[in-house]
N, CA, C, O and the ligand as a Tripos MOL2 file, in Angstrom:
@<TRIPOS>MOLECULE
protein
  233   231    59     0     0
PROTEIN
NO_CHARGES

@<TRIPOS>ATOM
      1 N          35.4320   86.5270  -53.5000 N.3       1 MET1
      2 CA         33.9790   85.9910  -53.4030 C.3       1 MET1
      3 C          33.7930   84.8930  -52.5000 C.2       1 MET1
      4 O          34.6270   83.9890  -52.5450 O.2       1 MET1
      5 N          32.8720   84.8180  -51.7120 N.am      2 SER2
      6 CA         32.6800   83.6150  -50.9330 C.3       2 SER2
      7 C          31.1480   83.2300  -51.1540 C.2       2 SER2
      8 O          30.2910   83.4950  -50.3110 O.2       2 SER2
      9 N          30.9030   82.6430  -52.2470 N.am      3 LYS3
     10 CA         29.5380   82.0500  -52.5280 C.3       3 LYS3
     11 C          29.4160   80.8660  -51.7790 C.2       3 LYS3
     12 O          30.4060   80.3830  -51.2290 O.2       3 LYS3
     13 N          28.2120   80.3070  -51.6940 N.am      4 SER4
     14 CA         27.9660   78.9980  -51.3050 C.3       4 SER4
     15 C          28.6600   77.9700  -52.1430 C.2       4 SER4
     16 O          28.9810   78.2980  -53.2850 O.2       4 SER4
     17 N          28.9180   76.8140  -51.7290 N.am      5 LYS5
     18 CA         29.5650   75.7700  -52.5710 C.3       5 LYS5
     19 C          28.8660   75.6600  -53.9050 C.2       5 LYS5
     20 O          27.6420   75.5260  -53.9150 O.2       5 LYS5
     21 N          29.5500   75.7070  -55.0300 N.am      6 PRO6
     22 CA         28.9650   75.5400  -56.2160 C.3       6 PRO6
     23 C          28.3010   74.0130  -56.4000 C.2       6 PRO6
     24 O          27.3050   73.7920  -57.0880 O.2       6 PRO6
     25 N          28.9180   73.1820  -55.7790 N.am      7 TYR7
     26 CA         28.4790   71.7350  -55.7180 C.3       7 TYR7
     27 C          28.3180   71.2220  -54.4300 C.2       7 TYR7
     28 O          28.7670   71.7710  -53.4240 O.2       7 TYR7
     29 N          27.5720   69.9940  -54.4440 N.am      8 ARG8
     30 CA         27.3560   69.4400  -53.1520 C.3       8 ARG8
     31 C          28.2050   68.0390  -53.2680 C.2       8 ARG8
     32 O          28.5240   67.4470  -54.2990 O.2       8 ARG8
     33 N          28.4440   67.7250  -52.0570 N.am      9 VAL9
     34 CA         29.1510   66.3260  -51.9820 C.3       9 VAL9
     35 C          28.3080   65.3570  -51.2240 C.2       9 VAL9
     36 O          27.7880   65.5680  -50.1290 O.2       9 VAL9
     37 N          28.2270   64.1520  -52.0150 N.am     10 CYS10
     38 CA         27.2670   63.1920  -51.5720 C.3      10 CYS10
     39 C          27.8250   62.6200  -50.1910 C.2      10 CYS10
     40 O          28.9420   62.1130  -50.0880 O.2      10 CYS10
     41 N          26.9530   62.7540  -49.1830 N.am     11 PRO11
     42 CA         27.2090   62.2470  -47.8700 C.3      11 PRO11
     43 C          27.5460   60.7330  -47.7220 C.2      11 PRO11
     44 O          28.2040   60.2460  -46.8040 O.2      11 PRO11
     45 N          26.9930   60.0710  -48.7660 N.am     12 ASN12
     46 CA         27.1330   58.6420  -48.7460 C.3      12 ASN12
     47 C          28.4660   58.1370  -49.4900 C.2      12 ASN12
     48 O          29.0390   57.1480  -49.0350 O.2      12 ASN12
     49 N          28.9460   58.7610  -50.5670 N.am     13 CYS13
     50 CA         29.8920   58.1160  -51.1420 C.3      13 CYS13
     51 C          31.0120   59.1870  -51.4500 C.2      13 CYS13
     52 O          32.0860   58.8620  -51.9570 O.2      13 CYS13
     53 N          30.6690   60.5750  -51.0880 N.am     14 GLY14
     54 CA         31.5910   61.6180  -51.1310 C.3      14 GLY14
     55 C          32.0490   62.1840  -52.5910 C.2      14 GLY14
     56 O          33.0280   62.9070  -52.7720 O.2      14 GLY14
     57 N          31.2690   61.7770  -53.4650 N.am     15 CYS15
     58 CA         31.5000   62.2990  -54.7760 C.3      15 CYS15
     59 C          30.7820   63.6140  -54.9990 C.2      15 CYS15
     60 O          29.7850   63.9490  -54.3580 O.2      15 CYS15
     61 N          31.3690   64.3580  -55.9750 N.am     16 ASN16
     62 CA         30.7720   65.7850  -56.1770 C.3      16 ASN16
     63 C          29.6180   65.7800  -57.0490 C.2      16 ASN16
     64 O          29.5980   65.1410  -58.1020 O.2      16 ASN16
     65 N          28.6150   66.5140  -56.6070 N.am     17 LEU17
     66 CA         27.1840   66.4430  -57.2850 C.3      17 LEU17
     67 C          26.9720   67.9640  -57.7550 C.2      17 LEU17
     68 O          27.3840   68.9170  -57.0940 O.2      17 LEU17
     69 N          26.3360   68.0730  -58.8760 N.am     18 ASP18
     70 CA         25.8970   69.4630  -59.1800 C.3      18 ASP18
     71 C          24.6030   69.6260  -58.3600 C.2      18 ASP18
     72 O          23.8760   68.6800  -58.0570 O.2      18 ASP18
     73 N          24.3920   70.8690  -58.0410 N.am     19 PRO19
     74 CA         23.1840   71.2940  -57.2800 C.3      19 PRO19
     75 C          21.8330   70.5610  -57.7960 C.2      19 PRO19
     76 O          21.4610   70.6580  -58.9650 O.2      19 PRO19
     77 N          21.2390   69.9280  -56.9570 N.am     20 GLY20
     78 CA         19.9970   69.2220  -57.4890 C.3      20 GLY20
     79 C          20.0770   67.9330  -58.1720 C.2      20 GLY20
     80 O          19.1500   67.2650  -58.6310 O.2      20 GLY20
     81 N          21.5900   67.6380  -58.1660 N.am     21 GLU21
     82 CA         21.6920   66.2360  -58.8610 C.3      21 GLU21
     83 C          21.6960   65.2940  -57.7940 C.2      21 GLU21
     84 O          22.0780   65.5980  -56.6640 O.2      21 GLU21
     85 N          21.2810   64.1460  -58.1120 N.am     22 ARG22
     86 CA         21.1160   63.1100  -57.1370 C.3      22 ARG22
     87 C          22.1290   62.0110  -57.5700 C.2      22 ARG22
     88 O          22.2800   61.5880  -58.7160 O.2      22 ARG22
     89 N          22.8050   61.6180  -56.4340 N.am     23 CYS23
     90 CA         23.8950   60.6170  -56.5780 C.3      23 CYS23
     91 C          23.2310   59.1800  -56.7450 C.2      23 CYS23
     92 O          22.2880   58.9120  -56.0020 O.2      23 CYS23
     93 N          23.6360   58.2990  -57.6160 N.am     24 ASP24
     94 CA         23.0260   56.9590  -57.8710 C.3      24 ASP24
     95 C          23.7490   56.0110  -56.9250 C.2      24 ASP24
     96 O          23.4860   54.8110  -57.0020 O.2      24 ASP24
     97 N          24.5800   56.4220  -56.0970 N.am     25 CYS25
     98 CA         25.2330   55.3500  -55.2810 C.3      25 CYS25
     99 C          24.3490   54.5470  -54.4820 C.2      25 CYS25
    100 O          24.5170   53.3320  -54.3830 O.2      25 CYS25
    101 N          23.2980   55.2390  -53.8340 N.am     26 LYS26
    102 CA         22.3200   54.4560  -53.1950 C.3      26 LYS26
    103 C          21.6620   53.5790  -53.9260 C.2      26 LYS26
    104 O          21.4620   52.4580  -53.4570 O.2      26 LYS26
    105 N          21.2280   53.8990  -55.1380 N.am     27 GLU27
    106 CA         20.5500   52.9530  -55.9400 C.3      27 GLU27
    107 C          21.3000   51.8310  -56.4560 C.2      27 GLU27
    108 O          20.7850   50.7280  -56.6350 O.2      27 GLU27
    109 N          22.6180   52.1230  -56.7200 N.am     28 ARG28
    110 CA         23.6100   51.0450  -56.9290 C.3      28 ARG28
    111 C          23.6790   50.0520  -55.8250 C.2      28 ARG28
    112 O          23.5780   48.8320  -55.9510 O.2      28 ARG28
    113 N          23.8900   50.8160  -54.5740 N.am     29 ALA29
    114 CA         24.1010   49.8200  -53.4960 C.3      29 ALA29
    115 C          22.7640   48.9900  -53.3320 C.2      29 ALA29
    116 O          22.8560   47.8240  -52.9470 O.2      29 ALA29
    117 N          21.5500   49.5290  -53.6010 N.am     30 GLU30
    118 CA         20.2510   48.8140  -53.4240 C.3      30 GLU30
    119 C          20.3540   47.6430  -54.5410 C.2      30 GLU30
    120 O          20.0010   46.4950  -54.2730 O.2      30 GLU30
    121 N          20.7950   47.9630  -55.6410 N.am     31 LEU31
    122 CA         20.8550   46.9870  -56.7500 C.3      31 LEU31
    123 C          21.7190   45.7900  -56.3640 C.2      31 LEU31
    124 O          21.3690   44.6180  -56.5040 O.2      31 LEU31
    125 N          22.9830   46.2400  -55.8220 N.am     32 ASP32
    126 CA         24.0280   45.2790  -55.3840 C.3      32 ASP32
    127 C          23.2070   44.3520  -54.2860 C.2      32 ASP32
    128 O          23.1400   43.1270  -54.3840 O.2      32 ASP32
    129 N          22.6530   45.0470  -53.3270 N.am     33 ALA33
    130 CA         22.0590   44.3580  -52.3260 C.3      33 ALA33
    131 C          20.8930   43.3540  -52.8030 C.2      33 ALA33
    132 O          20.7550   42.2490  -52.2790 O.2      33 ALA33
    133 N          20.0980   43.8080  -53.8000 N.am     34 ALA34
    134 CA         19.0920   42.8780  -54.4400 C.3      34 ALA34
    135 C          19.7330   41.7390  -55.0290 C.2      34 ALA34
    136 O          19.3830   40.5870  -54.7700 O.2      34 ALA34
    137 N          20.7360   42.0560  -55.8760 N.am     35 LYS35
    138 CA         21.5030   41.0390  -56.6310 C.3      35 LYS35
    139 C          22.1510   39.9320  -55.5640 C.2      35 LYS35
    140 O          22.1550   38.7240  -55.8000 O.2      35 LYS35
    141 N          22.6540   40.4810  -54.4530 N.am     36 GLU36
    142 CA         23.2220   39.5840  -53.5200 C.3      36 GLU36
    143 C          22.1350   38.6110  -52.9250 C.2      36 GLU36
    144 O          22.2750   37.3890  -52.8650 O.2      36 GLU36
    145 N          20.9580   39.3630  -52.4650 N.am     37 ALA37
    146 CA         19.9500   38.5470  -51.9490 C.3      37 ALA37
    147 C          19.3640   37.4860  -52.9830 C.2      37 ALA37
    148 O          18.9660   36.3740  -52.6390 O.2      37 ALA37
    149 N          19.3590   37.9220  -54.1810 N.am     38 ALA38
    150 CA         18.9000   36.9140  -55.1060 C.3      38 ALA38
    151 C          19.9780   35.7580  -55.3300 C.2      38 ALA38
    152 O          19.6230   34.5830  -55.4220 O.2      38 ALA38
    153 N          21.2190   36.1250  -55.4070 N.am     39 GLN39
    154 CA         22.2020   35.2040  -55.4450 C.3      39 GLN39
    155 C          22.1710   34.1550  -54.3260 C.2      39 GLN39
    156 O          22.2930   32.9440  -54.5080 O.2      39 GLN39
    157 N          22.0030   34.7320  -53.2130 N.am     40 LEU40
    158 CA         21.8070   33.9280  -51.9230 C.3      40 LEU40
    159 C          20.5890   32.9770  -52.0260 C.2      40 LEU40
    160 O          20.7170   31.7680  -51.8290 O.2      40 LEU40
    161 N          19.4210   33.5440  -52.3350 N.am     41 ALA41
    162 CA         18.3070   32.7440  -52.4890 C.3      41 ALA41
    163 C          18.4100   31.7170  -53.5230 C.2      41 ALA41
    164 O          17.8500   30.6250  -53.4270 O.2      41 ALA41
    165 N          19.1690   32.0980  -54.5670 N.am     42 ALA42
    166 CA         19.4100   30.9120  -55.5610 C.3      42 ALA42
    167 C          20.2400   29.8230  -55.0740 C.2      42 ALA42
    168 O          20.0450   28.6470  -55.3810 O.2      42 ALA42
    169 N          21.2490   30.2660  -54.2460 N.am     43 ASP43
    170 CA         22.1280   29.2580  -53.6820 C.3      43 ASP43
    171 C          21.4090   28.3730  -52.7520 C.2      43 ASP43
    172 O          21.6190   27.1600  -52.7460 O.2      43 ASP43
    173 N          20.5150   28.9790  -51.9180 N.am     44 LEU44
    174 CA         19.7980   28.2230  -50.9810 C.3      44 LEU44
    175 C          18.9210   27.3060  -51.6460 C.2      44 LEU44
    176 O          18.7410   26.1700  -51.2060 O.2      44 LEU44
    177 N          18.2670   27.8140  -52.8650 N.am     45 THR45
    178 CA         17.3290   27.1090  -53.5850 C.3      45 THR45
    179 C          18.1070   25.8570  -54.0080 C.2      45 THR45
    180 O          17.6260   24.7450  -53.7890 O.2      45 THR45
    181 N          19.3450   26.0130  -54.6320 N.am     46 HIS46
    182 CA         20.0740   24.9670  -55.1380 C.3      46 HIS46
    183 C          20.4160   23.8580  -54.1750 C.2      46 HIS46
    184 O          20.3310   22.6530  -54.4140 O.2      46 HIS46
    185 N          20.8120   24.4210  -53.0620 N.am     47 ILE47
    186 CA         21.2000   23.4420  -51.9060 C.3      47 ILE47
    187 C          19.9090   22.6530  -51.5620 C.2      47 ILE47
    188 O          19.9250   21.4270  -51.4510 O.2      47 ILE47
    189 N          18.7490   23.4320  -51.3930 N.am     48 ASP48
    190 CA         17.5630   22.8060  -51.0270 C.3      48 ASP48
    191 C          17.1090   21.7840  -51.9730 C.2      48 ASP48
    192 O          16.4380   20.8380  -51.5620 O.2      48 ASP48
    193 N          17.4460   21.9110  -53.3050 N.am     49 ARG49
    194 CA         17.0080   21.0870  -54.1770 C.3      49 ARG49
    195 C          17.9020   19.8080  -54.5000 C.2      49 ARG49
    196 O          17.6850   19.0000  -55.4030 O.2      49 ARG49
    197 N          18.8940   19.7840  -53.6300 N.am     50 ARG50
    198 CA         19.8070   18.6020  -53.7610 C.3      50 ARG50
    199 C          19.0310   17.4440  -53.4620 C.2      50 ARG50
    200 O          18.3510   17.4880  -52.4360 O.2      50 ARG50
    201 N          19.0050   16.4390  -54.1510 N.am     51 GLU51
    202 CA         18.2850   15.2790  -53.9270 C.3      51 GLU51
    203 C          19.0760   14.3940  -52.8110 C.2      51 GLU51
    204 O          20.2990   14.2490  -52.8030 O.2      51 GLU51
    205 N          18.1760   13.8320  -51.8780 N.am     52 PRO52
    206 CA         18.8940   13.0390  -50.8370 C.3      52 PRO52
    207 C          19.3250   11.6770  -51.6110 C.2      52 PRO52
    208 O          18.7150   11.0650  -52.4880 O.2      52 PRO52
    209 N          20.5980   11.3970  -50.9880 N.am     53 VAL53
    210 CA         21.2770   10.2450  -51.5870 C.3      53 VAL53
    211 C          20.6740    8.9450  -50.9780 C.2      53 VAL53
    212 O          20.7380    8.6710  -49.7800 O.2      53 VAL53
    213 N          20.0710    8.1580  -51.9460 N.am     54 LEU54
    214 CA         19.4510    6.9150  -51.5740 C.3      54 LEU54
    215 C          20.4810    5.7870  -51.9930 C.2      54 LEU54
    216 O          21.1720    5.8390  -53.0100 O.2      54 LEU54
    217 N          20.4840    4.8350  -51.1310 N.am     55 MET55
    218 CA         21.2490    3.5950  -51.5110 C.3      55 MET55
    219 C          20.4480    2.8250  -52.3760 C.2      55 MET55
    220 O          19.3710    2.3730  -51.9860 O.2      55 MET55
    221 N          20.9510    2.5980  -53.7210 N.am     56 PRO56
    222 CA         20.2080    1.8140  -54.4260 C.3      56 PRO56
    223 C          20.3180    0.1850  -54.1360 C.2      56 PRO56
    224 O          21.3850   -0.4250  -54.0680 O.2      56 PRO56
    225 N          19.2960   -0.2640  -54.0150 N.am     57 GLY57
    226 CA         19.2640   -1.6720  -53.7370 C.3      57 GLY57
    227 C          19.6700   -1.9810  -52.4230 C.2      57 GLY57
    228 O          20.3240   -2.9960  -52.1850 O.2      57 GLY57
    229 N          19.3080   -1.1270  -51.4970 N.am     58 ALA58
    230 CA         19.7690   -1.4750  -50.1170 C.3      58 ALA58
    231 C          18.7130   -2.4850  -49.4430 C.2      58 ALA58
    232 O          18.9000   -2.9010  -48.2990 O.2      58 ALA58
    233 ZN         26.8800   59.0650  -53.6960 Zn       59 ZN59
@<TRIPOS>BOND
     1     1     2 1
     2     2     3 1
     3     3     4 2
     4     3     5 am
     5     5     6 1
     6     6     7 1
     7     7     8 2
     8     7     9 am
     9     9    10 1
    10    10    11 1
    11    11    12 2
    12    11    13 am
    13    13    14 1
    14    14    15 1
    15    15    16 2
    16    15    17 am
    17    17    18 1
    18    18    19 1
    19    19    20 2
    20    19    21 am
    21    21    22 1
    22    22    23 1
    23    23    24 2
    24    23    25 am
    25    25    26 1
    26    26    27 1
    27    27    28 2
    28    27    29 am
    29    29    30 1
    30    30    31 1
    31    31    32 2
    32    31    33 am
    33    33    34 1
    34    34    35 1
    35    35    36 2
    36    35    37 am
    37    37    38 1
    38    38    39 1
    39    39    40 2
    40    39    41 am
    41    41    42 1
    42    42    43 1
    43    43    44 2
    44    43    45 am
    45    45    46 1
    46    46    47 1
    47    47    48 2
    48    47    49 am
    49    49    50 1
    50    50    51 1
    51    51    52 2
    52    51    53 am
    53    53    54 1
    54    54    55 1
    55    55    56 2
    56    55    57 am
    57    57    58 1
    58    58    59 1
    59    59    60 2
    60    59    61 am
    61    61    62 1
    62    62    63 1
    63    63    64 2
    64    63    65 am
    65    65    66 1
    66    66    67 1
    67    67    68 2
    68    67    69 am
    69    69    70 1
    70    70    71 1
    71    71    72 2
    72    71    73 am
    73    73    74 1
    74    74    75 1
    75    75    76 2
    76    75    77 am
    77    77    78 1
    78    78    79 1
    79    79    80 2
    80    79    81 am
    81    81    82 1
    82    82    83 1
    83    83    84 2
    84    83    85 am
    85    85    86 1
    86    86    87 1
    87    87    88 2
    88    87    89 am
    89    89    90 1
    90    90    91 1
    91    91    92 2
    92    91    93 am
    93    93    94 1
    94    94    95 1
    95    95    96 2
    96    95    97 am
    97    97    98 1
    98    98    99 1
    99    99   100 2
   100    99   101 am
   101   101   102 1
   102   102   103 1
   103   103   104 2
   104   103   105 am
   105   105   106 1
   106   106   107 1
   107   107   108 2
   108   107   109 am
   109   109   110 1
   110   110   111 1
   111   111   112 2
   112   111   113 am
   113   113   114 1
   114   114   115 1
   115   115   116 2
   116   115   117 am
   117   117   118 1
   118   118   119 1
   119   119   120 2
   120   119   121 am
   121   121   122 1
   122   122   123 1
   123   123   124 2
   124   123   125 am
   125   125   126 1
   126   126   127 1
   127   127   128 2
   128   127   129 am
   129   129   130 1
   130   130   131 1
   131   131   132 2
   132   131   133 am
   133   133   134 1
   134   134   135 1
   135   135   136 2
   136   135   137 am
   137   137   138 1
   138   138   139 1
   139   139   140 2
   140   139   141 am
   141   141   142 1
   142   142   143 1
   143   143   144 2
   144   143   145 am
   145   145   146 1
   146   146   147 1
   147   147   148 2
   148   147   149 am
   149   149   150 1
   150   150   151 1
   151   151   152 2
   152   151   153 am
   153   153   154 1
   154   154   155 1
   155   155   156 2
   156   155   157 am
   157   157   158 1
   158   158   159 1
   159   159   160 2
   160   159   161 am
   161   161   162 1
   162   162   163 1
   163   163   164 2
   164   163   165 am
   165   165   166 1
   166   166   167 1
   167   167   168 2
   168   167   169 am
   169   169   170 1
   170   170   171 1
   171   171   172 2
   172   171   173 am
   173   173   174 1
   174   174   175 1
   175   175   176 2
   176   175   177 am
   177   177   178 1
   178   178   179 1
   179   179   180 2
   180   179   181 am
   181   181   182 1
   182   182   183 1
   183   183   184 2
   184   183   185 am
   185   185   186 1
   186   186   187 1
   187   187   188 2
   188   187   189 am
   189   189   190 1
   190   190   191 1
   191   191   192 2
   192   191   193 am
   193   193   194 1
   194   194   195 1
   195   195   196 2
   196   195   197 am
   197   197   198 1
   198   198   199 1
   199   199   200 2
   200   199   201 am
   201   201   202 1
   202   202   203 1
   203   203   204 2
   204   203   205 am
   205   205   206 1
   206   206   207 1
   207   207   208 2
   208   207   209 am
   209   209   210 1
   210   210   211 1
   211   211   212 2
   212   211   213 am
   213   213   214 1
   214   214   215 1
   215   215   216 2
   216   215   217 am
   217   217   218 1
   218   218   219 1
   219   219   220 2
   220   219   221 am
   221   221   222 1
   222   222   223 1
   223   223   224 2
   224   223   225 am
   225   225   226 1
   226   226   227 1
   227   227   228 2
   228   227   229 am
   229   229   230 1
   230   230   231 1
   231   231   232 2
@<TRIPOS>SUBSTRUCTURE
     1 MET1         2 RESIDUE 1 A MET
     2 SER2         6 RESIDUE 1 A SER
     3 LYS3        10 RESIDUE 1 A LYS
     4 SER4        14 RESIDUE 1 A SER
     5 LYS5        18 RESIDUE 1 A LYS
     6 PRO6        22 RESIDUE 1 A PRO
     7 TYR7        26 RESIDUE 1 A TYR
     8 ARG8        30 RESIDUE 1 A ARG
     9 VAL9        34 RESIDUE 1 A VAL
    10 CYS10       38 RESIDUE 1 A CYS
    11 PRO11       42 RESIDUE 1 A PRO
    12 ASN12       46 RESIDUE 1 A ASN
    13 CYS13       50 RESIDUE 1 A CYS
    14 GLY14       54 RESIDUE 1 A GLY
    15 CYS15       58 RESIDUE 1 A CYS
    16 ASN16       62 RESIDUE 1 A ASN
    17 LEU17       66 RESIDUE 1 A LEU
    18 ASP18       70 RESIDUE 1 A ASP
    19 PRO19       74 RESIDUE 1 A PRO
    20 GLY20       78 RESIDUE 1 A GLY
    21 GLU21       82 RESIDUE 1 A GLU
    22 ARG22       86 RESIDUE 1 A ARG
    23 CYS23       90 RESIDUE 1 A CYS
    24 ASP24       94 RESIDUE 1 A ASP
    25 CYS25       98 RESIDUE 1 A CYS
    26 LYS26      102 RESIDUE 1 A LYS
    27 GLU27      106 RESIDUE 1 A GLU
    28 ARG28      110 RESIDUE 1 A ARG
    29 ALA29      114 RESIDUE 1 A ALA
    30 GLU30      118 RESIDUE 1 A GLU
    31 LEU31      122 RESIDUE 1 A LEU
    32 ASP32      126 RESIDUE 1 A ASP
    33 ALA33      130 RESIDUE 1 A ALA
    34 ALA34      134 RESIDUE 1 A ALA
    35 LYS35      138 RESIDUE 1 A LYS
    36 GLU36      142 RESIDUE 1 A GLU
    37 ALA37      146 RESIDUE 1 A ALA
    38 ALA38      150 RESIDUE 1 A ALA
    39 GLN39      154 RESIDUE 1 A GLN
    40 LEU40      158 RESIDUE 1 A LEU
    41 ALA41      162 RESIDUE 1 A ALA
    42 ALA42      166 RESIDUE 1 A ALA
    43 ASP43      170 RESIDUE 1 A ASP
    44 LEU44      174 RESIDUE 1 A LEU
    45 THR45      178 RESIDUE 1 A THR
    46 HIS46      182 RESIDUE 1 A HIS
    47 ILE47      186 RESIDUE 1 A ILE
    48 ASP48      190 RESIDUE 1 A ASP
    49 ARG49      194 RESIDUE 1 A ARG
    50 ARG50      198 RESIDUE 1 A ARG
    51 GLU51      202 RESIDUE 1 A GLU
    52 PRO52      206 RESIDUE 1 A PRO
    53 VAL53      210 RESIDUE 1 A VAL
    54 LEU54      214 RESIDUE 1 A LEU
    55 MET55      218 RESIDUE 1 A MET
    56 PRO56      222 RESIDUE 1 A PRO
    57 GLY57      226 RESIDUE 1 A GLY
    58 ALA58      230 RESIDUE 1 A ALA
    59 ZN59       233 GROUP 0 **** ****
């Protein structure tokens, strides 16, 4: 018997999916990207918030 494949392979991550099943690798990647962006923004904010060093009593 040569039926069509009983499962699909995610073109993104290569994992096996049931017909009609959606792989969540993209969502995870987006989440990771969002996390990374948030982290970056947080880092930048942190750096930006650094108070300038003033010489006391100069
Ligand atoms: Zn995938």
